[in-house]
VMD Tcl script that draws the C-alpha trace (Angstrom):
set ca {
  {107.12 99.44 145.00}
  {104.69 96.52 144.42}
  {101.80 97.44 142.59}
  {97.74 97.12 143.76}
  {97.68 94.14 142.30}
  {100.73 92.15 143.95}
  {99.74 93.62 147.08}
  {95.86 92.57 146.69}
  {97.03 88.93 145.26}
  {99.37 88.85 148.40}
  {96.48 89.64 150.59}
  {94.41 87.07 149.42}
  {97.19 84.25 149.44}
  {98.05 85.21 153.18}
  {94.20 84.84 153.79}
  {94.03 81.27 152.07}
  {97.15 80.63 154.29}
  {95.82 80.86 157.31}
  {92.44 79.27 156.56}
  {94.10 76.15 155.48}
  {96.24 75.94 158.45}
  {92.96 76.47 160.82}
  {91.26 73.84 158.82}
  {94.52 71.43 159.66}
  {94.28 72.26 163.48}
  {90.64 71.76 163.81}
  {90.52 68.60 161.57}
  {93.53 67.43 162.18}
  {93.28 66.29 158.02}
  {95.73 66.77 155.21}
  {95.11 69.91 153.43}
  {96.20 70.50 149.41}
  {97.36 73.78 148.85}
  {94.97 75.89 146.45}
  {97.46 78.13 144.91}
  {100.95 79.79 145.33}
  {103.22 82.13 143.49}
  {105.56 80.79 140.90}
  {107.30 83.47 139.73}
  {107.56 87.40 141.02}
  {108.22 89.53 137.75}
  {109.24 93.23 138.67}
  {105.76 94.32 140.36}
  {103.82 91.12 139.03}
  {103.13 87.72 140.20}
  {102.68 84.51 137.97}
  {100.50 82.26 140.19}
  {100.67 78.18 139.97}
  {96.83 78.42 138.64}
  {97.94 80.33 135.51}
  {100.89 78.43 134.99}
  {98.46 75.08 135.03}
  {95.80 76.91 132.83}
  {98.24 77.77 130.16}
  {99.90 74.31 130.54}
  {97.09 72.49 130.28}
  {95.86 74.13 127.09}
  {99.05 73.44 125.68}
  {98.47 69.79 126.36}
  {94.96 69.76 124.75}
  {96.21 71.20 121.39}
  {99.46 69.00 120.87}
  {96.93 65.95 121.74}
  {95.12 67.21 119.07}
  {97.70 67.47 116.65}
  {98.87 64.10 117.89}
  {102.59 65.72 119.02}
  {104.05 63.39 121.74}
  {103.83 65.30 125.11}
  {107.11 66.26 126.77}
  {107.65 65.56 130.40}
  {106.08 67.74 132.74}
  {108.52 69.40 134.25}
  {110.28 70.63 130.68}
  {106.58 71.75 129.71}
  {105.97 73.46 133.06}
  {109.66 74.83 132.57}
  {108.78 76.60 128.78}
  {105.18 77.55 130.01}
  {106.97 79.66 133.29}
  {109.39 81.46 131.04}
  {106.76 82.57 128.43}
  {104.35 83.59 131.50}
  {107.12 85.53 132.64}
  {108.00 87.16 129.47}
  {104.02 88.72 128.95}
  {104.08 89.58 132.52}
  {107.33 92.02 131.27}
  {105.36 93.15 128.37}
  {101.83 93.89 129.89}
  {103.67 95.86 132.59}
  {105.56 97.66 129.77}
  {102.31 98.25 127.88}
  {100.57 99.53 131.45}
  {103.37 101.98 131.52}
  {103.18 103.32 128.35}
  {99.51 103.62 128.46}
  {98.69 100.78 125.21}
  {95.47 99.62 125.62}
  {92.86 97.68 123.09}
  {89.16 99.30 124.01}
  {86.35 97.26 123.75}
  {85.22 97.93 120.14}
  {88.70 97.34 119.41}
  {88.29 93.68 120.94}
  {84.78 93.28 119.61}
  {85.76 93.68 115.67}
  {88.62 91.54 116.46}
  {86.45 88.51 118.21}
  {84.30 89.14 114.93}
  {87.06 88.72 112.35}
  {88.42 85.55 114.17}
  {84.80 83.94 114.08}
  {84.69 84.87 110.25}
  {88.10 83.63 109.30}
  {86.47 80.15 110.62}
  {83.40 80.52 108.68}
  {81.37 80.57 112.08}
  {79.10 84.10 112.93}
  {79.75 85.26 116.72}
  {77.21 82.99 118.21}
  {78.87 79.93 116.45}
  {82.47 80.80 117.52}
  {80.98 81.29 121.37}
  {79.61 77.57 121.12}
  {83.06 76.13 119.47}
  {84.52 77.51 122.61}
  {82.01 76.07 124.68}
  {82.24 72.87 123.57}
  {86.09 73.03 123.76}
  {86.02 73.91 127.45}
  {86.59 77.67 127.14}
  {84.60 80.20 128.33}
  {84.12 83.09 125.49}
  {85.10 85.80 128.18}
  {88.13 84.07 128.95}
  {89.05 84.06 125.39}
  {88.33 87.81 124.79}
  {90.52 88.60 127.61}
  {93.30 86.00 126.26}
  {92.90 87.66 122.89}
  {92.96 91.32 124.23}
  {95.92 90.55 126.20}
  {97.46 89.00 122.78}
  {97.14 91.94 120.95}
  {98.29 93.98 123.84}
  {101.29 92.41 123.75}
  {101.87 92.41 119.71}
  {101.41 96.55 120.08}
  {104.19 96.40 122.70}
  {106.39 94.30 120.64}
  {105.69 96.76 117.34}
  {106.59 99.94 119.20}
  {109.70 98.43 120.71}
  {110.90 96.09 117.79}
  {109.73 98.12 114.62}
  {112.24 100.73 115.34}
  {114.95 98.55 115.78}
  {114.66 96.96 112.24}
  {116.50 99.18 109.24}
  {116.55 97.60 105.76}
  {118.64 99.36 103.29}
  {118.34 100.14 99.44}
  {120.97 97.75 98.52}
  {119.23 95.30 100.75}
  {115.94 95.78 98.75}
  {117.71 96.13 95.32}
  {120.08 92.78 95.83}
  {116.73 91.01 97.03}
  {115.09 92.37 93.54}
  {118.33 90.76 91.52}
  {117.85 87.45 93.20}
  {116.36 84.30 90.93}
  {113.27 84.03 93.47}
  {112.07 87.58 92.71}
  {112.68 87.84 89.15}
  {110.54 84.15 89.10}
  {107.71 86.26 91.32}
  {108.10 89.11 88.65}
  {107.78 87.35 85.62}
  {104.83 87.90 83.48}
  {102.56 85.40 81.78}
  {100.53 85.26 78.70}
  {97.41 83.45 78.12}
  {97.25 83.10 74.42}
  {95.08 82.05 71.59}
  {96.15 81.39 67.72}
  {94.88 80.89 64.16}
  {96.56 79.83 61.69}
  {95.78 80.23 57.65}
  {97.87 77.56 56.14}
  {99.75 77.93 52.74}
  {101.63 75.15 51.34}
  {105.78 75.50 50.56}
  {104.99 76.50 47.25}
  {101.41 78.48 46.73}
  {99.67 79.16 43.97}
  {97.92 82.75 42.52}
  {94.73 80.79 44.14}
  {95.92 79.39 46.99}
  {97.09 82.58 48.16}
  {94.08 84.60 46.82}
  {92.02 82.42 49.36}
  {93.68 82.62 52.06}
  {94.15 86.30 52.31}
  {90.37 86.06 51.63}
  {89.99 84.57 54.76}
  {92.66 87.03 56.38}
  {90.27 89.95 55.25}
  {87.07 88.01 56.64}
  {88.84 87.48 59.99}
  {89.85 90.91 60.52}
  {86.22 92.11 59.53}
  {84.49 90.08 62.04}
  {87.15 91.17 64.58}
  {86.23 94.31 63.70}
  {82.58 93.25 64.76}
  {83.49 92.24 67.55}
  {83.52 88.46 66.91}
  {85.12 86.04 69.92}
  {88.61 85.31 68.75}
  {88.15 81.51 69.58}
  {85.09 81.21 67.54}
  {86.85 82.65 64.51}
  {89.53 79.98 65.16}
  {87.00 76.94 65.46}
  {85.89 78.31 61.77}
  {89.33 79.38 59.97}
  {92.11 78.10 61.66}
  {94.31 75.16 60.09}
  {96.44 74.92 63.41}
  {95.90 71.63 65.98}
  {94.40 73.57 68.63}
  {91.53 74.99 66.28}
  {89.08 73.00 68.03}
  {89.83 74.41 71.33}
  {89.67 77.72 69.96}
  {92.81 78.05 69.22}
  {93.83 78.18 72.59}
  {97.92 78.04 73.33}
  {97.29 78.55 77.72}
  {99.52 80.21 79.83}
  {102.66 80.84 78.55}
  {105.70 82.65 80.27}
  {108.03 85.18 77.80}
  {110.84 82.09 76.90}
  {108.15 79.65 76.15}
  {106.03 82.28 73.26}
  {106.51 80.76 70.02}
  {109.63 82.73 68.22}
  {107.42 84.04 65.65}
  {105.30 86.12 67.92}
  {107.70 86.62 70.80}
  {108.35 90.19 70.03}
  {104.59 90.86 69.04}
  {102.67 89.06 72.18}
  {104.12 90.73 74.86}
  {102.67 94.20 73.24}
  {99.33 93.23 73.54}
  {96.87 93.90 75.68}
  {94.33 92.04 77.59}
  {91.51 91.57 74.37}
  {93.79 92.64 71.82}
  {94.90 90.53 68.70}
  {97.84 91.10 66.68}
  {97.54 92.59 62.92}
  {98.42 89.24 60.55}
  {101.96 87.83 60.94}
  {103.14 86.15 57.36}
  {106.07 83.56 57.45}
  {106.50 80.58 55.03}
  {103.86 78.39 56.69}
  {100.81 80.61 56.39}
  {99.00 83.92 57.52}
  {98.89 83.70 61.81}
  {97.02 85.77 64.18}
  {97.67 85.71 67.94}
  {95.25 86.99 70.50}
  {96.17 87.94 73.98}
  {93.31 86.85 76.73}
  {94.72 87.52 79.71}
  {98.05 88.74 81.66}
  {99.32 87.93 85.03}
  {102.22 88.75 87.03}
  {104.95 91.43 85.63}
  {105.40 94.68 87.60}
  {102.50 96.63 85.92}
  {100.12 97.78 88.28}
  {97.38 100.68 87.94}
  {95.97 102.00 91.41}
  {94.42 104.92 92.36}
  {96.45 107.21 95.15}
  {95.44 109.56 97.17}
  {97.16 112.36 98.90}
  {96.28 112.07 102.26}
  {97.61 114.39 105.36}
  {96.26 113.19 108.99}
  {96.49 113.96 112.46}
  {96.95 111.32 115.20}
  {96.58 111.63 118.93}
  {97.85 108.64 120.30}
  {97.29 107.03 124.19}
  {100.47 107.79 126.66}
  {101.40 107.30 130.39}
  {99.22 111.26 131.05}
  {96.47 110.50 128.43}
  {94.04 107.55 128.45}
  {91.86 106.52 125.85}
  {89.06 108.99 127.09}
  {91.49 112.15 126.74}
  {92.71 111.34 123.18}
  {89.37 110.91 121.99}
  {88.28 113.87 123.26}
  {91.67 115.90 122.13}
  {91.07 114.41 118.59}
  {87.20 115.57 118.67}
  {88.75 119.19 119.54}
  {90.73 119.46 116.94}
  {88.56 117.90 114.59}
  {86.57 121.17 115.69}
  {88.84 123.59 115.06}
  {89.67 121.95 111.65}
  {86.13 122.72 110.91}
  {86.34 126.32 112.44}
  {88.57 126.76 109.76}
  {91.85 126.57 111.54}
  {94.87 125.62 109.25}
  {95.12 121.43 109.34}
  {98.72 121.66 108.62}
  {99.35 124.16 111.78}
  {97.21 122.08 113.75}
  {99.02 118.83 112.96}
  {102.42 120.44 114.28}
  {101.07 121.36 117.31}
  {99.02 118.28 118.68}
  {100.22 114.69 115.87}
  {101.91 112.19 117.89}
  {103.08 111.29 114.29}
  {106.37 112.82 114.55}
  {107.40 112.16 110.81}
  {104.21 113.67 109.36}
  {103.39 116.38 111.75}
  {106.72 118.33 110.75}
  {105.58 118.35 107.07}
  {101.90 119.87 108.41}
  {100.38 115.85 108.39}
  {101.51 115.18 105.09}
  {101.83 111.29 103.85}
  {102.11 112.42 100.45}
  {100.68 109.92 97.92}
  {99.18 106.49 99.72}
  {98.36 103.78 98.10}
  {95.18 101.31 98.57}
  {96.63 98.79 101.16}
  {99.18 100.64 102.40}
  {97.84 102.07 105.60}
  {96.22 99.94 108.49}
  {92.83 98.98 107.51}
  {90.62 101.24 109.36}
  {92.96 104.11 107.88}
  {92.50 102.68 104.28}
  {88.60 102.23 104.72}
  {88.46 105.92 105.80}
  {90.80 107.73 102.88}
  {88.59 105.76 100.57}
  {85.47 106.96 101.80}
  {86.51 110.72 102.36}
  {85.97 112.95 99.14}
  {88.68 114.76 97.41}
  {88.82 118.28 99.62}
  {87.01 116.27 102.78}
  {88.10 115.77 106.58}
  {87.46 112.94 108.01}
  {85.62 112.49 111.57}
  {87.84 111.35 114.09}
  {88.34 107.36 113.78}
  {90.16 105.07 115.71}
  {93.11 103.03 114.49}
  {95.45 100.45 116.24}
  {98.13 103.12 116.52}
  {95.13 105.48 118.36}
  {92.87 108.16 116.72}
  {92.81 110.13 113.42}
  {91.18 112.79 111.56}
  {92.29 112.76 107.85}
  {92.09 114.90 104.65}
  {92.38 113.65 101.26}
  {93.91 116.46 99.40}
  {93.96 114.87 95.52}
  {93.62 111.49 93.61}
  {95.33 110.43 90.82}
  {96.30 106.90 88.63}
  {99.42 105.71 89.22}
  {101.08 102.57 87.74}
  {103.18 101.17 90.79}
  {104.28 98.03 89.59}
  {108.18 99.06 90.33}
  {107.39 100.53 93.99}
  {105.09 97.71 94.45}
  {107.80 95.28 93.87}
  {110.43 97.11 95.78}
  {107.69 97.33 98.32}
  {107.00 93.58 99.01}
  {110.61 93.02 98.67}
  {110.94 95.44 101.79}
  {108.06 94.03 103.28}
  {110.08 90.43 103.14}
  {113.18 91.92 104.45}
  {111.44 93.67 107.34}
  {109.73 90.73 107.94}
  {113.04 88.31 108.53}
  {114.99 90.99 110.28}
  {112.10 91.53 112.48}
  {111.65 87.83 113.75}
  {115.59 87.57 114.40}
  {115.46 91.59 116.33}
  {111.87 90.49 118.32}
  {114.02 87.29 119.81}
  {117.02 89.85 120.48}
  {114.68 92.43 122.49}
  {112.98 89.93 124.32}
  {116.47 88.39 125.43}
  {117.25 91.86 126.69}
  {114.08 92.52 128.36}
  {114.49 89.44 130.43}
  {117.42 89.90 131.23}
  {116.72 93.49 132.65}
  {113.95 92.20 134.60}
  {113.66 91.20 138.46}
  {112.66 87.62 138.13}
  {112.77 85.41 140.74}
  {111.39 81.65 140.17}
  {109.86 79.94 142.72}
  {108.60 76.57 140.78}
}
mol new
graphics top color blue
foreach p $ca { graphics top sphere $p radius 0.5 }
foreach p [lrange $ca 0 end-1] q [lrange $ca 1 end] { graphics top cylinder $p $q radius 0.2 }
display resetview
């Protein structure tokens, strides 16, 4: 059965056709067709004006990039295929209750303006100068957000990354290079001749003790290097620059990696004299200490039977039940649309900063231990969360594994997305009239 949109558009086109025919009969003038259907897609249609508008924008972009334009027929064919796929996905979103609220869209528009170094007013002005109305840009962004959510919901579940794939990736040369720690080092040398006299030894040890004493008093290492060091780097404050592990001088290769930033080694003696090495900074490596939050949540999503208003109303009712003393875990099991965490009473276990979507991450940071947040909305739906505990943890190894998993997921996602788009295109009723 055709949707209201199809019936409405068909009615408009019939009326336009009748009007044009009448004008032709009365004026005997050649009449140009104002619009026409170029594709029927399930219960939707694509109009020639939509095709022209999208093609025109693509041509403008290609001209700005100084890229040669393809033949008109080729461009129209590719653009029409794009519009057909978008129509299929928008219809899937409609059936699945996937929406983008005005508040979410407003926030996205503000973020886009900020990313371009503009205020929202400046962004609107920039669009106007390019011949694009702010309202049309808003609706195009809304459309892209909806399509992105449809793709995530449909494709994410098809992507699997195994532990073996993660481990193999971490063993690769590129991953090892990313994980390599680098050290910013500084060095002081109190030089001794090949066969020092007792007096020379005594003088050197006196300098060593002065350096140790002043380091204990908090004197800057670089200042001491300029004052006392006999090394060629003395005038640079003993700075050796950034070094990878295999670039650290062998004399203190075992000592330097164990130093914390700001820490200086004990005196290191060899035939050339007495050395101090300081760790100015570290970067890279797998060590990363973060504050984790132990969190549980309840998610309410829109669906075929529940629109955004109903979803918000339900999460507010659940929040009221929690405030009235009902058990959070039992409410999660009864109401949450996150099936995996619902089975565990809403538990997400220990969560790292940045693991969740920005709205969830911010609310998690702002909620005190033991408290339950007020209802808030993310791209997944409406939530409430409870922070049960916090702790500091070194997640370096897990972070590297998580980053590897994300890289592999992105690679597989792009491949699976193309497969999925081909499938939904094949399964749809599409009649081209170009």
